[in-house]
BAGU-304508 format. One line per field, with one value per atom (N, C-alpha, C, O): atom name; chain; residue number from 1; x, y negated, z negated; residue in one letter. Coordinates in steps of 0.1 Angstrom, whole numbers, plus 2048, in hexadecimal, padded with zeros to 3 digits. Last residue first. Example, Ala and Ser with C-alpha at 12.3 -4.5 7.8 and 13.67 -1.06 7.14 Angstrom:
<rs>
atom: [N, CA, C, O, N, CA, C, O]
chain: [A, A, A, A, A, A, A, A]
n: [2, 2, 2, 2, 1, 1, 1, 1]
x: [880, 889, 881, 886, 884, 87B, 884, 88E]
y: [816, 80B, 800, 7F5, 839, 82D, 821, 821]
z: [7B9, 7B9, 7B1, 7B0, 7B2, 7B2, 7B2, 7AB]
res: [s, s, s, s, a, a, a, a]
</rs>
This chain:
<rs>
atom: [N, CA, C, O, N, CA, C, O, N, CA, C, O, N, CA, C, O, N, CA, C, O, N, CA, C, O, N, CA, C, O, N, CA, C, O, N, CA, C, O, N, CA, C, O, N, CA, C, O, N, CA, C, O, N, CA, C, O, N, CA, C, O, N, CA, C, O, N, CA, C, O, N, CA, C, O, N, CA, C, O, N, CA, C, O, N, CA, C, O, N, CA, C, O, N, CA, C, O, N, CA, C, O, N, CA, C, O, N, CA, C, O, N, CA, C, O, N, CA, C, O, N, CA, C, O, N, CA, C, O, N, CA, C, O, N, CA, C, O, N, CA, C, O, N, CA, C, O, N, CA, C, O, N, CA, C, O, N, CA, C, O, N, CA, C, O, N, CA, C, O, N, CA, C, O, N, CA, C, O, N, CA, C, O, N, CA, C, O, N, CA, C, O, N, CA, C, O, N, CA, C, O, N, CA, C, O, N, CA, C, O, N, CA, C, O, N, CA, C, O, N, CA, C, O, N, CA, C, O, N, CA, C, O, N, CA, C, O, N, CA, C, O, N, CA, C, O, N, CA, C, O, N, CA, C, O, N, CA, C, O, N, CA, C, O, N, CA, C, O, N, CA, C, O, N, CA, C, O, N, CA, C, O, N, CA, C, O, N, CA, C, O, N, CA, C, O, N, CA, C, O, N, CA, C, O, N, CA, C, O, N, CA, C, O, N, CA, C, O, N, CA, C, O, N, CA, C, O, N, CA, C, O, N, CA, C, O, N, CA, C, O, N, CA, C, O, N, CA, C, O, N, CA, C, O, N, CA, C, O, N, CA, C, O, N, CA, C, O, N, CA, C, O, N, CA, C, O, N, CA, C, O, N, CA, C, O, N, CA, C, O, N, CA, C, O, N, CA, C, O, N, CA, C, O, N, CA, C, O, N, CA, C, O, N, CA, C, O, N, CA, C, O, N, CA, C, O, N, CA, C, O, N, CA, C, O, N, CA, C, O, N, CA, C, O, N, CA, C, O, N, CA, C, O, N, CA, C, O, N, CA, C, O, N, CA, C, O, N, CA, C, O, N, CA, C, O, N, CA, C, O, N, CA, C, O, N, CA, C, O, N, CA, C, O, N, CA, C, O, N, CA, C, O, N, CA, C, O, N, CA, C, O, N, CA, C, O, N, CA, C, O, N, CA, C, O, N, CA, C, O, N, CA, C, O, N, CA, C, O, N, CA, C, O, N, CA, C, O, N, CA, C, O, N, CA, C, O, N, CA, C, O, N, CA, C, O, N, CA, C, O, N, CA, C, O, N, CA, C, O, N, CA, C, O, N, CA, C, O, N, CA, C, O, N, CA, C, O, N, CA, C, O, N, CA, C, O, N, CA, C, O, N, CA, C, O, N, CA, C, O, N, CA, C, O, N, CA, C, O, N, CA, C, O, N, CA, C, O, N, CA, C, O, N, CA, C, O, N, CA, C, O, N, CA, C, O, N, CA, C, O, N, CA, C, O, N, CA, C, O, N, CA, C, O, N, CA, C, O, N, CA, C, O, N, CA, C, O, N, CA, C, O, N, CA, C, O, N, CA, C, O, N, CA, C, O, N, CA, C, O, N, CA, C, O, N, CA, C, O, N, CA, C, O, N, CA, C, O, N, CA, C, O, N, CA, C, O, N, CA, C, O, N, CA, C, O]
chain: [A, A, A, A, A, A, A, A, A, A, A, A, A, A, A, A, A, A, A, A, A, A, A, A, A, A, A, A, A, A, A, A, A, A, A, A, A, A, A, A, A, A, A, A, A, A, A, A, A, A, A, A, A, A, A, A, A, A, A, A, A, A, A, A, A, A, A, A, A, A, A, A, A, A, A, A, A, A, A, A, A, A, A, A, A, A, A, A, A, A, A, A, A, A, A, A, A, A, A, A, A, A, A, A, A, A, A, A, A, A, A, A, A, A, A, A, A, A, A, A, A, A, A, A, A, A, A, A, A, A, A, A, A, A, A, A, A, A, A, A, A, A, A, A, A, A, A, A, A, A, A, A, A, A, A, A, A, A, A, A, A, A, A, A, A, A, A, A, A, A, A, A, A, A, A, A, A, A, A, A, A, A, A, A, A, A, A, A, A, A, A, A, A, A, A, A, A, A, A, A, A, A, A, A, A, A, A, A, A, A, A, A, A, A, A, A, A, A, A, A, A, A, A, A, A, A, A, A, A, A, A, A, A, A, A, A, A, A, A, A, A, A, A, A, A, A, A, A, A, A, A, A, A, A, A, A, A, A, A, A, A, A, A, A, A, A, A, A, A, A, A, A, A, A, A, A, A, A, A, A, A, A, A, A, A, A, A, A, A, A, A, A, A, A, A, A, A, A, A, A, A, A, A, A, A, A, A, A, A, A, A, A, A, A, A, A, A, A, A, A, A, A, A, A, A, A, A, A, A, A, A, A, A, A, A, A, A, A, A, A, A, A, A, A, A, A, A, A, A, A, A, A, A, A, A, A, A, A, A, A, A, A, A, A, A, A, A, A, A, A, A, A, A, A, A, A, A, A, A, A, A, A, A, A, A, A, A, A, A, A, A, A, A, A, A, A, A, A, A, A, A, A, A, A, A, A, A, A, A, A, A, A, A, A, A, A, A, A, A, A, A, A, A, A, A, A, A, A, A, A, A, A, A, A, A, A, A, A, A, A, A, A, A, A, A, A, A, A, A, A, A, A, A, A, A, A, A, A, A, A, A, A, A, A, A, A, A, A, A, A, A, A, A, A, A, A, A, A, A, A, A, A, A, A, A, A, A, A, A, A, A, A, A, A, A, A, A, A, A, A, A, A, A, A, A, A, A, A, A, A, A, A, A, A, A, A, A, A, A, A, A, A, A, A, A, A, A, A, A, A, A, A, A, A, A, A, A, A, A, A, A, A, A, A, A, A, A, A, A, A, A, A, A, A, A, A, A, A, A, A, A, A, A, A, A, A, A, A, A, A, A, A, A, A, A, A, A, A, A, A, A, A, A, A, A, A, A, A, A, A, A, A, A, A, A, A, A, A, A, A, A, A, A, A, A, A, A, A, A, A, A, A, A, A, A, A, A, A, A, A, A, A, A, A, A, A, A, A, A, A, A, A, A, A, A, A, A, A, A, A, A, A, A, A, A, A, A, A, A, A, A, A, A, A, A, A, A, A, A, A, A, A, A, A]
n: [166, 166, 166, 166, 165, 165, 165, 165, 164, 164, 164, 164, 163, 163, 163, 163, 162, 162, 162, 162, 161, 161, 161, 161, 160, 160, 160, 160, 159, 159, 159, 159, 158, 158, 158, 158, 157, 157, 157, 157, 156, 156, 156, 156, 155, 155, 155, 155, 154, 154, 154, 154, 153, 153, 153, 153, 152, 152, 152, 152, 151, 151, 151, 151, 150, 150, 150, 150, 149, 149, 149, 149, 148, 148, 148, 148, 147, 147, 147, 147, 146, 146, 146, 146, 145, 145, 145, 145, 144, 144, 144, 144, 143, 143, 143, 143, 142, 142, 142, 142, 141, 141, 141, 141, 140, 140, 140, 140, 139, 139, 139, 139, 138, 138, 138, 138, 137, 137, 137, 137, 136, 136, 136, 136, 135, 135, 135, 135, 134, 134, 134, 134, 133, 133, 133, 133, 132, 132, 132, 132, 131, 131, 131, 131, 130, 130, 130, 130, 129, 129, 129, 129, 128, 128, 128, 128, 127, 127, 127, 127, 126, 126, 126, 126, 125, 125, 125, 125, 124, 124, 124, 124, 123, 123, 123, 123, 122, 122, 122, 122, 121, 121, 121, 121, 120, 120, 120, 120, 119, 119, 119, 119, 118, 118, 118, 118, 117, 117, 117, 117, 116, 116, 116, 116, 115, 115, 115, 115, 114, 114, 114, 114, 113, 113, 113, 113, 112, 112, 112, 112, 111, 111, 111, 111, 110, 110, 110, 110, 109, 109, 109, 109, 108, 108, 108, 108, 107, 107, 107, 107, 106, 106, 106, 106, 105, 105, 105, 105, 104, 104, 104, 104, 103, 103, 103, 103, 102, 102, 102, 102, 101, 101, 101, 101, 100, 100, 100, 100, 99, 99, 99, 99, 98, 98, 98, 98, 97, 97, 97, 97, 96, 96, 96, 96, 95, 95, 95, 95, 94, 94, 94, 94, 93, 93, 93, 93, 92, 92, 92, 92, 91, 91, 91, 91, 90, 90, 90, 90, 89, 89, 89, 89, 88, 88, 88, 88, 87, 87, 87, 87, 86, 86, 86, 86, 85, 85, 85, 85, 84, 84, 84, 84, 83, 83, 83, 83, 82, 82, 82, 82, 81, 81, 81, 81, 80, 80, 80, 80, 79, 79, 79, 79, 78, 78, 78, 78, 77, 77, 77, 77, 76, 76, 76, 76, 75, 75, 75, 75, 74, 74, 74, 74, 73, 73, 73, 73, 72, 72, 72, 72, 71, 71, 71, 71, 70, 70, 70, 70, 69, 69, 69, 69, 68, 68, 68, 68, 67, 67, 67, 67, 66, 66, 66, 66, 65, 65, 65, 65, 64, 64, 64, 64, 63, 63, 63, 63, 62, 62, 62, 62, 61, 61, 61, 61, 60, 60, 60, 60, 59, 59, 59, 59, 58, 58, 58, 58, 57, 57, 57, 57, 56, 56, 56, 56, 55, 55, 55, 55, 54, 54, 54, 54, 53, 53, 53, 53, 52, 52, 52, 52, 51, 51, 51, 51, 50, 50, 50, 50, 49, 49, 49, 49, 48, 48, 48, 48, 47, 47, 47, 47, 46, 46, 46, 46, 45, 45, 45, 45, 44, 44, 44, 44, 43, 43, 43, 43, 42, 42, 42, 42, 41, 41, 41, 41, 40, 40, 40, 40, 39, 39, 39, 39, 38, 38, 38, 38, 37, 37, 37, 37, 36, 36, 36, 36, 35, 35, 35, 35, 34, 34, 34, 34, 33, 33, 33, 33, 32, 32, 32, 32, 31, 31, 31, 31, 30, 30, 30, 30, 29, 29, 29, 29, 28, 28, 28, 28, 27, 27, 27, 27, 26, 26, 26, 26, 25, 25, 25, 25, 24, 24, 24, 24, 23, 23, 23, 23, 22, 22, 22, 22, 21, 21, 21, 21, 20, 20, 20, 20, 19, 19, 19, 19, 18, 18, 18, 18, 17, 17, 17, 17, 16, 16, 16, 16, 15, 15, 15, 15, 14, 14, 14, 14, 13, 13, 13, 13, 12, 12, 12, 12, 11, 11, 11, 11, 10, 10, 10, 10, 9, 9, 9, 9, 8, 8, 8, 8, 7, 7, 7, 7, 6, 6, 6, 6, 5, 5, 5, 5, 4, 4, 4, 4, 3, 3, 3, 3, 2, 2, 2, 2, 1, 1, 1, 1]
x: [9DC, 9D2, 9CC, 9C4, 9FF, 9F1, 9E7, 9EA, A19, A12, A04, 9FD, A33, A27, A20, A22, A56, A4B, A3F, A40, A74, A68, A5E, A5E, A97, A8C, A80, A83, AA7, AAD, AA1, AA1, AA6, A9D, AA5, AA9, ABB, AB9, AB1, AB4, AC2, ABD, ABB, ABA, AD9, AD2, ACD, AD4, ADD, ADB, AD4, ACA, AF8, AEA, AEA, AF4, B12, B0B, AFC, AF3, B22, B1B, B12, B0B, B28, B33, B2D, B33, B0D, B14, B1E, B1D, B05, B07, B10, B1B, AEC, AF9, AFA, AF0, ADA, ADB, AEA, AF3, AC3, AD1, AD1, AC9, AA7, AAD, ABC, AC1, A8B, A99, AA0, AA0, A6A, A74, A82, A84, A4A, A56, A60, A5E, A26, A31, A3F, A40, A02, A0E, A1A, A18, 9E5, 9EF, 9FC, A00, 9D6, 9D0, 9DA, 9D9, 9E7, 9DB, 9D4, 9CD, 9FE, 9F6, 9E8, 9DF, A1F, A12, A0B, A10, A3F, A37, A28, A26, A5E, A51, A48, A49, A80, A75, A68, A66, AA2, A96, A8B, A8C, AC1, AB5, AAA, AA8, AE4, AD7, ACD, AD0, AFE, AF9, AEA, AE5, B06, B0A, B05, B07, AE8, AF7, AFA, AF2, ACC, AD3, AE2, AE8, AB5, AC2, ACA, ACD, A93, A9F, AAB, AAB, A74, A81, A8B, A8B, A52, A5C, A69, A69, A43, A3F, A4A, A4C, A3F, A48, A44, A43, A23, A2C, A33, A2E, A13, A19, A23, A2A, 9F2, A01, A07, A01, 9D6, 9DC, 9EB, 9F0, 9CA, 9CB, 9D0, 9D0, 9CE, 9C0, 9C1, 9B9, 9EF, 9E6, 9D8, 9D7, A0C, 9FE, 9F7, 9F8, A29, A21, A14, A11, A44, A37, A31, A33, A5B, A5C, A4E, A4C, A60, A58, A59, A57, A6C, A74, A6D, A73, A5A, A5E, A67, A6A, A3D, A4C, A51, A4C, A23, A28, A37, A3E, A1D, A1B, A20, A21, A23, A15, A12, A07, A39, A38, A2A, A25, A3D, A35, A32, A29, A50, A42, A38, A2D, A69, A64, A56, A4F, A6F, A6A, A64, A5C, A79, A6B, A66, A5A, A93, A8A, A7C, A73, A9C, A9C, A93, A8D, A99, A91, A91, A87, AAC, A9E, A96, A8C, AC4, AC0, AB1, AAA, AC3, AC4, ABF, AB8, AC2, AB7, AB7, AAD, ADD, AD1, AC4, ABD, AF1, AEE, AE0, AD9, AF5, AEE, AEA, AE1, AFE, AF3, AEC, AE0, B14, B08, AFC, AF1, B28, B23, B16, B0D, B3D, B2F, B2B, B2B, B5D, B55, B46, B43, B7A, B6C, B64, B65, B91, B91, B83, B81, B95, B92, B93, B95, B9B, BA4, BA1, BAB, B89, B98, BA0, BAB, B6C, B73, B82, B87, B58, B63, B6A, B6E, B43, B3F, B4B, B49, B4D, B4C, B4A, B4F, B4A, B57, B57, B5F, B31, B32, B40, B41, B38, B2E, B2F, B2F, B47, B4D, B44, B49, B35, B40, B46, B4B, B14, B1E, B29, B28, B00, B08, B14, B1C, AF4, AF8, B02, B0B, AEB, AF7, AFC, B08, AE2, ADF, AEC, AF6, ADE, ADF, AD9, ACE, AD9, AE5, AE7, AF2, AC1, ACA, AD7, ADF, AB7, AB0, AB8, AB7, ACB, AC9, AC2, AC5, AC6, AD3, AD3, AD9, AAC, AAF, ABC, ABC, AAF, AA7, AAA, AAA, ABF, AC5, ABC, AC2, AAD, ABA, AC0, AC5, A9A, A96, AA3, AA4, AA9, AA4, AA0, AA2, AAF, ABA, AB5, ABC, A96, A9E, AAA, AAD, A8F, A87, A8F, A8F, AA1, AA1, A9A, A9F, A98, AA6, AA7, AAE, A7E, A80, A8E, A90, A85, A7D, A7F, A80, A93, A99, A92, A99, A7E, A8A, A91, A96, A6D, A69, A75, A75, A7C, A78, A73, A76, A7F, A8B, A87, A8D, A64, A6C, A78, A7A, A5F, A57, A5F, A60, A71, A72, A6B, A70, A67, A75, A77, A7D, A4D, A4F, A5D, A5E, A55, A4F, A4F, A51, A62, A6A, A63, A6A, A4C, A57, A60, A64, A3D, A37, A42, A42, A4D, A49, A44, A47, A4B, A58, A56, A5E, A2F, A35, A44, A48, A2D, A25, A2C, A2D, A3E, A41, A39, A3E, A33, A40, A43, A48, A1A, A1A, A28, A29, A22, A1B, A1C, A1E, A2E, A36, A30, A36, A18, A24, A2D, A32, A07, A03, A0F, A10, A17, A13, A0F, A12, A17, A23, A21, A27, 9FC, A03, A10, A14, 9F7, 9F0, 9F7, 9F8, A07, A0A, A03, A09, 9FB, A09, A0C, A13, 9E1, 9E3, 9F1, 9F3, 9E8, 9E2, 9E3, 9E7, 9F3, 9FB, 9F6, 9FE, 9DC, 9E8, 9F1, 9F6, 9CD, 9C7, 9D4, 9D6, 9DC, 9DA, 9D5, 9D9, 9DB, 9E7, 9E6, 9EE, 9C0, 9C6, 9D3, 9D7, 9BE, 9B8, 9BD, 9BF]
y: [A7B, A85, A86, A8E, A75, A71, A7C, A85, A84, A82, A7D, A80, A77, A7E, A7B, A70, A7B, A74, A7D, A89, A73, A7B, A73, A67, A75, A6E, A77, A83, A80, A76, A6E, A62, A8D, A89, A7E, A74, AA6, A97, A95, A9A, AC1, ABC, AAD, AA7, ADA, ACD, AC8, ACA, AFA, AF2, AE5, AE6, B0A, B05, AFD, AF9, B11, B19, B15, B1D, B01, B0C, B14, B1D, AED, AF6, B03, B0D, AEC, AE7, AF1, AFD, AE5, AF0, AEC, AE7, ACE, AD0, ADD, AE0, ABF, AC9, ACB, ACB, AA8, AAB, AB6, AB6, AAA, AAB, AAD, AB3, A9D, AA0, A9F, A95, AA9, AA2, AA7, AB2, AA5, AAA, AA2, A96, AAD, AA4, AAC, AB8, AAB, AB2, AA8, A9C, AAD, AA4, AAD, AB4, AC2, AB9, AB1, AAF, AD2, AD8, ACF, AD4, AC4, AC6, ACC, ACA, ACF, ACA, ACA, AD0, ACF, AD0, ACB, AC5, ADA, AD7, AD8, AE2, ACE, AD7, AD1, AC5, AD1, ACB, AD4, AE0, ACA, AD4, ACB, AC0, AC7, AC2, ACE, AD9, AD2, AC7, AC3, ABE, AE5, AE7, ADB, ADB, AE7, AE8, AEA, AEE, AEC, AE7, AE9, AEC, B01, AFC, AF8, B01, AFC, AFF, AF9, AEC, B08, B01, B06, B11, B03, B09, B01, AF5, AF7, B04, B0B, B17, AE7, AE9, AF7, B01, AD4, AE0, AE1, ADE, ABB, ABF, ACA, ACA, ABD, ABC, AC1, AC9, AA9, AB5, AB3, AA9, A92, A9D, AAA, AB4, A80, A86, A92, A9B, A8A, A81, A87, A93, A8B, A90, A85, A79, A7B, A81, A86, A86, A83, A7E, A83, A8F, A90, A82, A7B, A6F, AAA, AA6, A97, A92, AB0, AAD, AAB, AAB, AB8, AAB, AA6, A9A, ACA, ACA, ABC, AB4, AC4, AC6, AC6, AC3, AC2, AB6, AB7, AAD, ADB, AD7, ACA, AC8, AEF, AE3, ADE, ADD, B02, B05, AFA, AFB, AF9, AF8, AFB, AF5, B00, AF4, AF1, AE8, B17, B19, B0C, B0C, B0C, B12, B14, B12, B08, AFC, B01, AF9, B21, B16, B0B, B05, B2E, B31, B27, B25, B20, B1F, B23, B1D, B27, B19, B18, B10, B44, B3D, B2F, B2B, B47, B4A, B45, B41, B3B, B36, B3A, B31, B4A, B3C, B37, B30, B62, B62, B54, B52, B5A, B63, B65, B67, B4A, B44, B4C, B48, B53, B56, B4F, B4F, B40, B44, B46, B3D, B47, B45, B49, B54, B3D, B43, B3E, B32, B32, B3B, B42, B4C, B1D, B29, B35, B40, B08, B09, B18, B1E, B09, B0A, B0D, B13, B19, B11, B13, B1E, B18, B1F, B15, B0B, B0B, B11, B1A, B22, B02, AF8, AFF, AFA, B15, B15, B0B, B0B, B0F, B1B, B1B, B1F, AF9, AF7, B04, B02, B04, AFA, AF8, AF7, B15, B1B, B11, B15, B16, B0C, B11, B12, B29, B27, B1D, B1B, B29, B35, B33, B3C, B0E, B13, B20, B23, AFE, B07, B0C, B0C, AF0, AEA, AF4, AF3, B05, AFD, AF7, AF8, B12, B16, B0F, B12, B08, B06, B09, B02, B10, B02, AFF, AF6, B2C, B27, B18, B13, B2C, B31, B2B, B25, B24, B1C, B1F, B16, B3A, B2B, B22, B1A, B4E, B4E, B41, B3D, B46, B47, B47, B41, B48, B3B, B3A, B30, B62, B58, B4B, B44, B6D, B70, B66, B63, B63, B5F, B62, B59, B71, B62, B5D, B53, B8B, B87, B77, B72, B89, B8B, B88, B83, B86, B7B, B7D, B73, B9D, B90, B85, B7D, BAF, BB0, BA2, B9D, BA8, BA7, BA7, BA0, BAE, BA0, B9E, B94, BC9, BC1, BB2, BAB, BD2, BD4, BCA, BC4, BCC, BC6, BC6, BBD, BDE, BCF, BC7, BBD, BF6, BF2, BE3, BDC, BF5, BF5, BF1, BEA, BF7, BEB, BEA, BE0, C10, C04, BF7, BED, C20, C20, C13, C0D, C1B, C17, C16, C0E, C25, C16, C12, C07, C40, C3A, C2A, C24, C45, C46, C3F, C39, C42, C3B, C3A, C2F, C55, C47, C3E, C34, C6D, C69, C5B, C54, C6B, C6C, C68, C60, C6D, C61, C60, C55, C87, C7B, C6E, C66, C97, C97, C8A, C84, C93, C8F, C8E, C84, C9E, C90, C8A, C7F, CB8, CB1, CA2, C9B, CBF, CC0, CB8, CB2, CBB, CB3, CB3, CA9, CCF, CC2, CB8, CAE, CE6, CE3, CD4, CCE, CE3, CE3, CDF, CD7, CE7, CDA, CD9, CCE, D01, CF6, CE9, CE0, D0F, D0F, D04, CFD, D0A, D05, D04, CFA, D17, D09, D03, CF8, D32, D2C, D1C, D15, D37, D38, D30, D28, D38, D2C, D2C, D21]
z: [7FC, 7FE, 80C, 80F, 802, 800, 803, 80A, 7EF, 7FC, 7F9, 7EE, 7DB, 7DC, 7EA, 7EF, 7D2, 7DA, 7DA, 7D9, 7C1, 7C3, 7CC, 7CC, 7BD, 7C2, 7C3, 7C7, 7A8, 7B0, 7B6, 7B4, 788, 793, 79B, 795, 77C, 77C, 789, 794, 765, 772, 770, 765, 759, 758, 765, 770, 74D, 75A, 754, 74D, 73C, 73D, 749, 74F, 739, 743, 742, 746, 72A, 723, 72B, 726, 73D, 737, 731, 732, 754, 749, 745, 748, 774, 76B, 760, 764, 77F, 77A, 772, 76B, 79A, 78F, 78C, 795, 7A6, 7A3, 799, 78F, 7BC, 7AF, 7B0, 7B9, 7CC, 7CE, 7C0, 7BA, 7D2, 7C9, 7CD, 7D0, 7DF, 7DF, 7D7, 7D5, 7DB, 7DC, 7DD, 7DB, 7DA, 7DD, 7DE, 7E1, 7C7, 7CD, 7CE, 7C5, 7BD, 7C7, 7CE, 7DB, 7AF, 7B3, 7BE, 7C7, 7AC, 7A0, 7A4, 79D, 7B9, 7BA, 7AD, 7A3, 7CB, 7BE, 7C2, 7CC, 7D6, 7D9, 7CD, 7C6, 7D6, 7D0, 7D4, 7D5, 7DA, 7DF, 7DB, 7DE, 7CA, 7CB, 7D1, 7CC, 7C9, 7CC, 7CD, 7D1, 7C4, 7BD, 7BE, 7B4, 7D5, 7C7, 7BE, 7B2, 7E9, 7E8, 7D9, 7D1, 7E9, 7F5, 7F4, 7FF, 7DF, 7DA, 7E7, 7EF, 7DF, 7E8, 7E2, 7E0, 7D1, 7CF, 7DA, 7DE, 7CB, 7D3, 7D1, 7CF, 7B7, 7BE, 7C4, 7C3, 797, 7A4, 7A9, 7A2, 78E, 78C, 799, 7A4, 77C, 787, 785, 77A, 76D, 76B, 779, 781, 76A, 771, 771, 775, 763, 759, 75F, 759, 777, 775, 76C, 76D, 775, 77C, 77B, 77E, 760, 764, 76C, 769, 770, 764, 76A, 776, 787, 784, 777, 774, 78B, 78B, 789, 789, 788, 794, 796, 7A1, 771, 77B, 789, 793, 75D, 75D, 769, 76A, 765, 767, 767, 76F, 74C, 759, 75A, 750, 732, 73A, 749, 750, 728, 729, 731, 735, 73B, 732, 733, 73E, 74D, 742, 739, 730, 75F, 763, 757, 757, 757, 752, 756, 751, 765, 758, 752, 749, 77D, 77D, 76F, 76C, 775, 779, 779, 776, 76F, 765, 768, 760, 787, 77C, 771, 76B, 796, 79B, 78F, 78C, 789, 78A, 78E, 788, 78E, 780, 780, 777, 7A9, 7A1, 793, 78D, 7AE, 7B4, 7AC, 7A8, 7A0, 79C, 7A2, 79B, 7AB, 79E, 79A, 793, 7C4, 7C4, 7B7, 7B6, 7BE, 7C2, 7C2, 7C1, 7A2, 7B0, 7B3, 7AA, 791, 790, 79F, 7A7, 782, 78F, 78D, 789, 771, 770, 77C, 780, 76E, 778, 778, 77F, 75C, 756, 761, 75D, 76F, 763, 75D, 759, 784, 787, 77A, 77A, 788, 77E, 780, 77E, 7A3, 79E, 794, 799, 7AF, 7A2, 79D, 794, 7C7, 7BC, 7AF, 7A5, 7DA, 7D2, 7C7, 7BE, 7E3, 7DB, 7D4, 7C8, 7F2, 7E7, 7DD, 7D1, 806, 7FD, 7F0, 7E5, 813, 80C, 802, 7F7, 818, 815, 80D, 801, 81A, 826, 823, 82C, 801, 806, 813, 815, 7FE, 7F5, 7FB, 7F9, 81B, 810, 80A, 811, 836, 828, 81E, 819, 849, 849, 83C, 836, 84C, 840, 840, 838, 864, 858, 84B, 841, 877, 874, 867, 85F, 875, 872, 86F, 866, 87E, 871, 86C, 861, 898, 88F, 881, 879, 8A1, 8A2, 898, 891, 89F, 897, 897, 88D, 8B1, 8A3, 89B, 890, 8C9, 8C5, 8B7, 8B0, 8CA, 8C9, 8C4, 8BD, 8CC, 8C1, 8BF, 8B4, 8E5, 8D9, 8CD, 8C4, 8F5, 8F5, 8E9, 8E3, 8F0, 8EC, 8EC, 8E3, 8FB, 8EC, 8E8, 8DD, 915, 90F, 900, 8F9, 91B, 91D, 915, 90E, 917, 90F, 910, 906, 92C, 91E, 914, 90A, 943, 940, 931, 92B, 93E, 93F, 93C, 934, 940, 934, 933, 929, 95A, 950, 942, 93B, 967, 969, 95E, 959, 95E, 95A, 95C, 954, 96B, 95B, 957, 94D, 985, 981, 971, 96B, 985, 988, 983, 97E, 97F, 976, 978, 96E, 997, 98A, 97F, 976, 9AA, 9AA, 99C, 998, 9A3, 9A2, 9A3, 99C, 9A5, 998, 997, 98D, 9C2, 9B8, 9AB, 9A6, 9CC, 9CE, 9C5, 9C0, 9C2, 9BE, 9C0, 9B7, 9CE, 9C0, 9BB, 9B2, 9E9, 9E5, 9D6, 9D1, 9E9, 9ED, 9E7, 9E1, 9E1, 9D8, 9DC, 9D3, 9F7, 9E9, 9E0, 9D9, A0B, A0C, 9FE, 9FA, A03, A04, A03, 9FC, A04, 9F8, 9F8, 9EE, A20, A16, A08, A02, A29, A2E, A24, A20, A1E, A1B, A1F, A17, A2A, A1C, A17, A0E, A45, A40, A32, A2D, A44, A48, A44, A41, A3C, A34, A37, A2E, A53, A45, A3C, A35, A66, A67, A5A, A57, A5D, A5E, A5E, A58, A61, A53, A53, A4A, A7B, A74, A66, A61]
res: [k, k, k, k, q, q, q, q, y, y, y, y, v, v, v, v, l, l, l, l, s, s, s, s, q, q, q, q, i, i, i, i, v, v, v, v, e, e, e, e, f, f, f, f, s, s, s, s, v, v, v, v, t, t, t, t, e, e, e, e, d, d, d, d, d, d, d, d, n, n, n, n, i, i, i, i, f, f, f, f, y, y, y, y, k, k, k, k, l, l, l, l, l, l, l, l, t, t, t, t, e, e, e, e, g, g, g, g, w, w, w, w, i, i, i, i, d, d, d, d, g, g, g, g, n, n, n, n, n, n, n, n, f, f, f, f, d, d, d, d, a, a, a, a, i, i, i, i, i, i, i, i, w, w, w, w, r, r, r, r, h, h, h, h, n, n, n, n, l, l, l, l, v, v, v, v, n, n, n, n, i, i, i, i, k, k, k, k, n, n, n, n, i, i, i, i, i, i, i, i, f, f, f, f, k, k, k, k, k, k, k, k, g, g, g, g, d, d, d, d, i, i, i, i, k, k, k, k, d, d, d, d, y, y, y, y, g, g, g, g, t, t, t, t, y, y, y, y, p, p, p, p, n, n, n, n, g, g, g, g, n, n, n, n, p, p, p, p, n, n, n, n, t, t, t, t, n, n, n, n, l, l, l, l, d, d, d, d, m, m, m, m, l, l, l, l, k, k, k, k, n, n, n, n, q, q, q, q, v, v, v, v, y, y, y, y, p, p, p, p, l, l, l, l, l, l, l, l, k, k, k, k, e, e, e, e, y, y, y, y, p, p, p, p, i, i, i, i, f, f, f, f, k, k, k, k, g, g, g, g, t, t, t, t, t, t, t, t, a, a, a, a, n, n, n, n, e, e, e, e, f, f, f, f, y, y, y, y, e, e, e, e, q, q, q, q, a, a, a, a, k, k, k, k, q, q, q, q, n, n, n, n, k, k, k, k, e, e, e, e, l, l, l, l, s, s, s, s, f, f, f, f, y, y, y, y, t, t, t, t, a, a, a, a, d, d, d, d, q, q, q, q, l, l, l, l, k, k, k, k, s, s, s, s, s, s, s, s, v, v, v, v, a, a, a, a, v, v, v, v, l, l, l, l, s, s, s, s, d, d, d, d, t, t, t, t, m, m, m, m, k, k, k, k, k, k, k, k, e, e, e, e, f, f, f, f, k, k, k, k, t, t, t, t, f, f, f, f, r, r, r, r, k, k, k, k, q, q, q, q, e, e, e, e, s, s, s, s, e, e, e, e, v, v, v, v, q, q, q, q, l, l, l, l, s, s, s, s, y, y, y, y, f, f, f, f, k, k, k, k, y, y, y, y, t, t, t, t, f, f, f, f, v, v, v, v, n, n, n, n, l, l, l, l, l, l, l, l, v, v, v, v, a, a, a, a, t, t, t, t, i, i, i, i, l, l, l, l, l, l, l, l, y, y, y, y, l, l, l, l, m, m, m, m, i, i, i, i, s, s, s, s, k, k, k, k, k, k, k, k, m, m, m, m]
</rs>
């Protein structure tokens, strides 16, 4: 009788090991399939986001080699790198927000006693800037021309401005 109990226990142990092995091997395969699907989905998403980012930065000084070359002075050989130029131009335009009547390059004077200030700036190329502005209630956008003068000062000119309805 001892031999038959031992035989039954051995068979039971072997069966448990076989079923456990099969269960865990199927679980691993299932997880690998899930991971492969997830990885493909994330790769596709990354490609889509990269493509959108590339489209969004198409009109930018960072991506436009010809616009960057514009800041090289052929007679003196002096070159202004865009990495230094962008913050310089943005800071000069933002400094005008301290004007008591508001930033003059928004294209609008005070409305209801509230001055317009520029919030966000995007330098499109060697000549144009698009900026977002508001006065707390009214929002708008402006398209500006900018020039780097020989004395390395910046001058701006409003091309067109618009405000959105409340």
